[in-house]
N, C-alpha and C positions, 0 to 999 in steps of 0.2 A: 740550512740545517745539515749537519753531517749525518750520514746513514751509518750502516754497520761496517763501514770500510775498515779493512785490516783487523777486524775482530775475529779471530779464528774460532771463537766459541759461539759466535752468533748463529742462530738457527737458520736453516734454509728458508728463503722467502719465495713464495709463489709470485709470479709476475704476470702482467697483462700486456699483450702485444697487439697493436693495430697494424697489420700488414697491409699497407695502403698502396694504391696505384702510383701516386706521386711521392708521398712521404710515408715513412713508417716510424712508429713510436713504441718505446717500452716504458711501462710504468709500474709502480709498486705502491702498496699502502703502508704508510708510516704514521704513527700517532692518529690512527683511524681516518686518515685522509689520503687520497691518491696523489702521487707526485710523479711527474715525468722524469725519467733518468737521463743523464747526459750521454749522448751517443759519441761515436768516435769523431764526429764533426765539431764537437764542443757545444752543441745545442740539443734541444729536445727532438727536433725533426731531422730524420735521416732520409735524404733523397733515395727513393727506391730505384737506384741505378747501379748497374754492375758493369765494370770494364774488365775485359780479359786481355791482359798484356802478354808480353814475351815471356818465355820460360814458365808458362802456366801460372803466372802471377794474376791475382784477382784483387781489384780495387772496388770498394763499395762506398756509396754516399756522394758527398760533394766533390771529392777528388775524381770520382768516376764521371760525374756530371761535366767536369771540365773537358773530358775526352769526347763528349757526345758530338760536338760539332766537327772536331778534327778526325775522329775515328769512329764514325757512326756504325760501321760494319762490325766493329768489335765491342760495341757498347750497347747494352740492352736496358731500355727504360720501359716503364708501364707494363712490366711482365705479368702483372696480375690479370690483365685482359686476356692472356693466353693460357691461363691455368685451366687444365681439364679439357683443352680443345684439341681437335684433330687438325691435320694439315689443311683440309679443305675448308675449314671454318673461316680461315683468314686469307684464302687465296686471292681475293679481290681487293685486299687492303693496299691501295696505291700509295698511301702516305706512311707506310711502315719504314722505319729506318734500318732495323736489323734484317738481314736476309734470312730466309727460311731454307733449310736443307730440303732438296727435292727427294721425295720418297722413292725407293726402288721397288717397293712391293706394296700390295694393299695393306699388309700388316703394319709396315712402317708409316703408312699414311694416317693411321689411327693415332699416332703420337707425334705431335709437333716438335720440331727441333730447330734451333737457330744455327746457322752456318757461320762459323768464326774464321773460316779459311783453313787453319790447321786442325781444327776440331769442331765438334758440334755439341751443343748442350740443350737440355730440355728446360721448359719453364719451371719445372719442379726444382731442378738443380740451381737455377738462377735465384729463385725465391729462397732456397736453402742458404745461399750466401748472405742474403739480407738478414735472415733470421739468425744465422751464426754470428754476424756482427753485433746484432742487438743483444744476443745472449752474452757475448763477451763483455759488452759495455755494462750489462747488469752484474756480471760476475766481478768486474773490476770495482764496482761500488758496493756490492752486497756481500762479497766473499763467497757465500753459498747460495746458489739459485735452485729453487725447488721446481715444481711444475709450472706450466704456463697455460693461460687461457688466450687463445688466438681468435681474433674476430674475422668474420667473413661476411660478405653481402648477404642479406636475407634471401635473395633470389639465386644464390649459388645453388646449382643442382648437385646430384650425388658425385659426379665426376670431378667437379671443381672443389668440392669439400674434401674428397679423397686426395686430390692433388695437394691441397694445402696441408693436410695431415702428413702426407709423405714427405713434403718439404721440411716440416718440423722434425720429423724423425731423422732425416739426413743431417739436420743441424744439431742433433743430439738433444732435442727438447722433449720433455715428457708432457704431452698435451692432456691437460685436465678436461678441457672442453673446447669445442668450436662454438663461438657465441656470435649470433647475428649482430651486425653493427648497429642497427637502430635500437635493438634491445639493450646493447651495451650503453648506448648514449642515454637511454631512458633510465637505466640503473644509476649512471653517474648523476644525471639531473635529479632523479628522485631522492637518492641518498644524500647528495651534496646539499640540495636546496630543501629537503624534507617536504617535497611536494606530493600531493595525492590528486587523483582525478583521471580523466581520459585525455590522452594526448596523441597527436599525430607526430611522427618523427620523419622529417623530410631530409633525406641523406643523399646529397649530390657530391660525390667525390671526384677523383681524377679520372676514374674509369668505370664506375658503377653508380647506379641510382637505385635507392630503396625507399619505399614508403611503408611505414608500419603504424597501425593504430593499436594502442594498448592502454590498459588501465593500471594505474599504480594505486595500491591500497594496502596499508599496514605491512609493508615489506614484501608484498606479493605483486609480481609484474606479469600480468596476463595479456598476451598478445591476442587481439580480436581478429585482425586480418593483416595480410602483408601482400606486397606486390613490388614491381620494379622492373629493372632492365639491367642485366649484368654486363651490357656492352654500351653503356651511355654514361658520359661524364665530362669532366673538364677537358679531357684529351680531345673530345669531339669538337668542342668550341675552338681549341687550338687549331684543329685541322681545318675548320671552316675559315678561320682567319688566315691560316697558312695558304689555302687555295686562293684567297683574295690577294695575298702578297705575291704569290707566284704569278698570278695574272698580271699584276702591276709590273712585274719583272719581265714580262714578255712570254711566259709559258702558257700555252693553251691546254685545254683538257685533253688528256691522252698523250701529251708529250712526255718523252723520256727526260726525267729530271735527275741531274747528278746528285749523288748522295750528300755531298757537302752543301750544295745549294738547298736541298730539301731540309737538311738539318738546321741550317741557318734560318730558313723561313719559319720553321716550327718554333725555334727558340725565340725568334723575334715576336712571333704571335703570342707566345706565353708572356713575354715581357709587356707587350701592349695590353693584354688582358689584365695583368696585375696592375699596370699603371692606371688603367681606366677605373679601377676600384676607388682610387683616391682623386683622380683628376677627370675633368670633362673631356679633354682631348689629349692625344699623345702623338708626337711626331717621331718619324724614323726615316733612315736612309738605307737603301739596299742596292747592291750591284744589279744593274739591268742586263738582260741577255744581250751580249755583244760588247760588254765592257763598260758601258756608261753607268751612271748612278741615278736612281730615282728617289725623290723625296715624297713621303706620304704623311698625311694627317688623318687620323682616325678618331672619331668621337664615340661617346657612349650610345648615341642614337643608332649609329651603324652597327655597333656590337649587339645592341638589343634586337635589331632586325635579323641579324645572322642567327642569334640564339633562339628566336621565336619558335621555329619548328621543333627544336630539341626540347624547349620548355613545355610545349604543348604535349609532347610525348610523356613527360613526367606528370602533366595534369591528368591525362587519361588514366594513368596508373593510380593516381590519388583518388580520383572519383570512383574508380572500381573498388579500391580498398575501403572507402567509406561505405559504399553500397554493400559490400560483403559484411561489414561490421554493423550494418543496419543503423547507420548514423548519418547525420547531416553536419556540415561545418559548424553550425551554431551549437551543436551538442558537445563540441570539444572544449576542454579547459585551456588548451594551448597547443601551439605548433612549435616543435623543437627543431632548430636548424643544425645539421651535421654535415661535415665535409668542407674542405677549403673552397670549393666552387660556390658555396652559399654566401661567400663574402661579396660576390658580385652584386652591385645594385640592381641589375636587371633581374637576377634570380629572386632577390628579396622582394622586389616590387611584384613579381609574378606570384610568389607564394602569398603575399598579403591580399592580392586580388582574388586568388583561388579560394582561400579559406575565409576571407572576410575579416581578417584580424592581423595585426602586426605579429610576426613570429618572435619567439623567445630566442635570444642569442647572447645571454649573459654568461654562458659557459663557452669557453673557447671552442669553436667548431672543429679545429684541428686536433684538439687534445681530448675532447669529451669521450670519444670511443675508447681510447686507451685507458682513460680513467675508469670507465665502466668495466673494462676487461680486468683491470687490477683489483677492483672491488669484488668482482665475481671470483677471481683467483684466490683472494684472501678468504672469502667465504667458503670456497670448496676445500681449502687447505686447513680450515679451522683457525685462521688468523684474523678473521673479521666477522662482521655481523652476518647472520644467516639471511640469505636472499633466495626466495623461491621464484624461479623463472619458468613461465609457462608459454612456450612458443608454439607456432603452428606450421603445418605443411603448406607450401605455396601451391602445389598441384596434387591432384588426386592420384592414388596408386591402386592398381587393380590387376586382374588377370583376364586373358582372353577366354571367352566361352564358345561353345559350339555354335557355328554360324557366323563367327567373327565379332560378336558383341563383347562388351567389357563389363565385368562385375567389379565395381569400385569398392574395394575392401576398406580403404582409408580415404575418405573424401578430402578435398581441398579445405584448408583452414581448420583441420582437425588439430586439437591441442596435443603437443608432443612433450615428453615421450608418450608413445601410444602403441597399442597393440590391438589387433582385431583378427578374427578368423572367419572362414566361410567353409561350408561343407559341400562336397561334390560327389557325384556317383558316376558309374560307368554307363556308356551309351550302347556298347555292343557286347554281345555274348562272348565270353572267353577272353575278354581284354586283360592283358597282363602288365600294362604299364600306363602311366599318365605323363604326357608332355605338358609342362607348365610354361606359359608365356607371360612374363611380368611386364606391364606397360604403365606409362605415366601420362596423364592428360585429362581433358574434360570432355572429349567427344564420346559418342555412344559406340563407335566401332573401333576395333583395335588398330585397323590400318590407318586411322586418322590420328592415333596417339603415338607417343615415342616409345620404342621398344627398349627395355632396360636389361632384360635377362631371359634366357631360356634354359631349362634343365629338365631332366627326365627322372621319374621315379619308377623303377622296374622291380619285378619279383613278386607282384601281387598274384594270388591264386586266380585261375581262369573261371570266375564265377559268372552266373547269368547276369545279363544287363540289369543295372539298378541295385545290385546287392553289395558290391564293393563300395566303401566310403573313403573319401580322401578329405582330410582336414588340412586346409591351407592357412598358415599363420603368417601375418605380416607384423613385424616389429620395427618401429622407427625409434632410434635412441635420441638423446638430447642434442646430438650433433646433426640430426636429420638424416642419418645414415640408415639404410634399409637392410633388414635381414628377413629372408623368407624361409619358412619351414613347411615341409609337406609330409604328412603322415597318413598311411593307410591303416585304418583302425582295426581291420580284421587281423592283420598279421603284425602290426606294430612297426612295419618297415618305415623308416623316416630318412629324409634328406634335408640338409640345411645349406643355404647358400647366402653369402654376404654379397649383395648386389654392388658390383664395382665396375660400372661402365667405363670404357676407355676414352670416351668422348662425351661432351655435354650438350645441352640445349643451346641453340643460337638465340640471340636476342629476338629475332623475328618469330622464331618458333614459339617462344614462351608467350609473346603477345598474342600470336595467332591462335594458340591453343585455347585461350580464354575467350577471345572475340568470336572465333568460329563456333565455339560451343553455344554461344548465344544466337549467332546468325543462322546456324544450321540446325538449331534445336529440333524443330518439327520434322525436318527431313531425316535427321539422325534417328529420331524415335520411330518413324515409319519404317526405316531400314532395319532397325533393331527388331521391331514387331514382326516384320516379314521374315527375318533370319530365324527368329524363334519358332514361327509358324512352320517354316520349311523343315526345321529340325524335327519337330513333332510329326509332321506329315511323313517324312522319310521313315521315322520309327514305325508309324502305323502301316505304311506300305510294306515295310519289311515283314511285319507280323502277318499281314494279310496274305502276302505271297507264300509265306511259310505254311499258313493254314490251308491255302488252296492245294498245296502239295500233299497234305495229310488227311484233310477232311472234306475234300470236294464232293464226295459221294453223298453228303448230307444236303446238297443243293440240287434243286431241279433246274432244268435248262433255262427257264425264265429268270430265276434268282441268280444263277451264275452269270448270265448276260448282264443283269443289273449291277452286280458287284464289279465285274470286269470293266463295265462302262464307267462306273464311279472311280475305279483305279486309274483308267486312262485320263479322265477329266482332271484328277488331282495331279497326275504326272505332268499334264500340259500346263496347269497353273504354276507348278514349280519351275518348269523350264522356260516359260514365256515371260519371266520377270514381272508377273502381275502383282497387285497389291496384297498386303497381308490379309485384308478382309476377304478377298476372293479365295486365297489359299485356305483360310479358316472355313469358309462356306463349303468348299469342295471337300474338306476334311470331314465336316459334319455330315455331308451327304453320303460319304463312304461309310461313316459310322452308322447311319440310319439303314443303309442297304445291307449291313452285316449283322444287325441287331438280333433278328430271329435265328439266323444261322449260328451266332455265338451261343444262344441258349441251347440249341441242339448239340453243339460241340461240348458244352458244359455237362449236359445230361449224359453224353457218351463217356466223358472222362470220369464222372462219378460212378456210373455203372461198372466201368472197367475196374475202378479202384476197389469197389465193394464186392466184386465177384469172388465167391468162395470164402468170405469172412464171416465170423460169428458176430452176434449182437454186441458182445463185450469188446471185441476188436474194433467194431465200428465206432462205439462210443469213445474208445481211446483215441482213434484216428481223428474223430471230430474235435476233441479237446486240443490235440496237437495242431490241427489245421487252423484253429482260431488264432494261434500265435503267428503262423505263417501268413494267414490272410491279412492280419494287421500290419505285418512287416512289408508285404507286397503293396498294400494300400498306401503305406507311408511313401512309397516311391512312385505311385501312380501320377502324382502331381509334379514330379521332378521336371525341371525344364532343362533341355539338353545343352551341353556346353562343350567347348573344345579348347585345347591349348596345344599349339604345334600340330603334329600329325595325328595324335591319338584322339579318340572321341570319348567324351565323358559328359556327365550331367551335373547340374548345380541344383541343390535342394533349396 
């Protein structure tokens, strides 16, 4: 069917783009159905490969793929795996074809760059070339291109999502939304097949893996849980096969492998993997180290053995996602396969065993994500059916509190868009600022979570401890991008920051954040209880020392010795890293030793305040004191908190 080609009066159409690790696709909705557009290669799939030639020429797609073996140092493939990453995140990648530029400073190390010899480029710039080609293909067929919905792995963190958005901006695209790939697949499957129910979307692409459990009902797509690994995909299978081929060629682990040999091994591995999708065995011949030639025969069984550890990693994520959704495999209405790697028989067999049912694959796994993006783009631009997408956060977001704990303001698997707030108060007298430390993760202590941002709110009046109030607002938009607002309610002073980390979470860190939260749960809670008890103890010690300096004359010698002994015991409990229970017991002992003294101090304060006043003045003071007492009492139960260097408390 012809689209709007060459029709100058045709309205601008919103497009959907699947920016994939191996291939990228652009799609549009026509006649209420999604269709893949033809790319510059003459088909729907555009290889996500970019070659940088002489005189700043840039080639994208299949033509660039032809340069991969001959000029691997100037050809970049699988760039999606590098999005939002720092230089150190890939320093140990021994099977990388493109060279990385060596950073000259810590600042440069935070941004990964590819060394092309005469120039260097970032992953954002490389991705922008792919997006620019897709946009031009759409423009050639639609005349006018509107906004775009671009898909990303569900487990992409803030840095990776920001990098994708920046690449789109470089390509001249107006991003309507960043849509999680499994959600896009479910949209396409649900709207195309008119299905309802609870589904798991198993998405194994070239460089990323996602598992999402969601419910489809009457045009509403609600994600129940999500998980995955942003550094696991078909590329890793190619690498395992590549290592096997290099070993057969005479290269041992740790040997320096020429770029051309490495590129040939990886391309051969990819062809073998594709061949074993249709055949039981594949033969190949490769040059052996030293000039000879070696013949190899690889079967599906050997490929399944190599893949087993990788597939088990996907299985762990799937089981965790089901647990988070409070479901069992038998509760699902189906399992949807997404991504080219799911064509492998070993993957389909594993998924069937894992979920206890044959997966659904009647929608092309290569195109289903782009179809969902196109349907979502049409809905957002008013050119298609309304679709309500309710996604979730993959990891908790919070702030560091006094003592190093974490107040989780938005927990993992919170439905987004979402907003939440928490109120804090000052810890020290005369404090004029708050330092906020935003973290991401599941552990109880901030040091065990990932730091996202730090910023300071200054200019608050120097009030007594506990009287200033800080409201911290977390807002996560539909693209899973976080904005933090902090406002001091007394003065109205406010600061807003869009969290834009320059590097992202590694694959191991994401997995460990969730696993360690379970393995270290009891230890974390004990450390958190002790940290909170120490903060409260320090507050009481500070008040006690201050009172000893002003009202010690109200104590007799025996009472003073008892108070000072209780102070020393509490200080020892704090410094000796004892349990939270012991710190709390010593704190209660100090409280008991000062109880009578506190009554005498209160009597002195009242007598001093009433001295020389008339009965009417006293009645007026009592009425005013009631309001003050209630305000102070409201802060008595505040638990202390910290962010950065300033001290503050959380209500």
